[in-house]
N, C-alpha and C positions, 0 to 999 in steps of 0.2 A: 387762892393766891395767883396773881397773874405772872406771866413769864417775866415781865418787867420788874415786878417786885422781887421775884426769885433772883434775877440777875443783879439787882441792886444790892441784895443781901450777900450774895456770893462775892460780888466785887468788893464790898466793904470788908469781908473776912479775908480775902486774898491780899488786899492792901495792908490790913493790920498785920498779917502774918509775914508778908514778904518785904514790906516797906517800899514796894514799887509805886511809882506815880499812878494815880487813879486813871489818868488819861490812857495809860498803856493797857489797862484791863478792859479789853473788848471781847466780844463773843468769839472772834477769830484768833485771839492771842493764844499761842501755845504756852501752857503753864510752865514747862521746864525751860524751853528755849527763849521765848519772848519775855517771860517774867522772872527768869533766873531763879526759879524755885528749886531747891534741892529736896532730897527725900524727907528731911525733917519738916521743911515748910509744907510739903504736900500732906504729910501725916497730920500736922497741926490744923491745916485747912479742913481736912476730912473730919477730924474730931470736932472742930467748931461747927461744921455743917450738920453733923449728926446731932449735936446738942441743940442747935438753933431750930432745926426742922423736925426733931424727934424721929429721925430715920436711921437706918443702918446702912452704911456703905461697906460692903464686904470686900470689894476689890476696886482697884483703880484701873483695871484692864480696860482698854478702849477709851479711856478718858485722857485726851491729849490737849484739848483746848478748853477755854472757859465755857464756850458754848456746849461742849460735850458734858461738862460738869453741871451746867444749868439744866440741860435736857434730862440728865440722870436724876437730879433732885426733883424736877417736875414729875418724872415717871414714878418715883418713890412716893411722892405726895399723893398722886392720883391713885396709886395702888392702896395707899393707907385710907383714903376717903371711900374706897370701895367701888 
């Protein structure tokens, strides 16, 4: 899966969970500050990503932006593929 495909799916899930405008969801967007995501939104986004990509996200530490989240998902997918 390419970075672009991962980003598109992450963006779709964030838009669904937060109700934010799709145009605001960029790699540089801060999930809490720019997208107004509260703790419940973030929890739901993480659950959706775990289900969608069949990965486990143990912590959100260090994940501030959409780009951080995309990079984390890519890292998990690469580790899963071996």
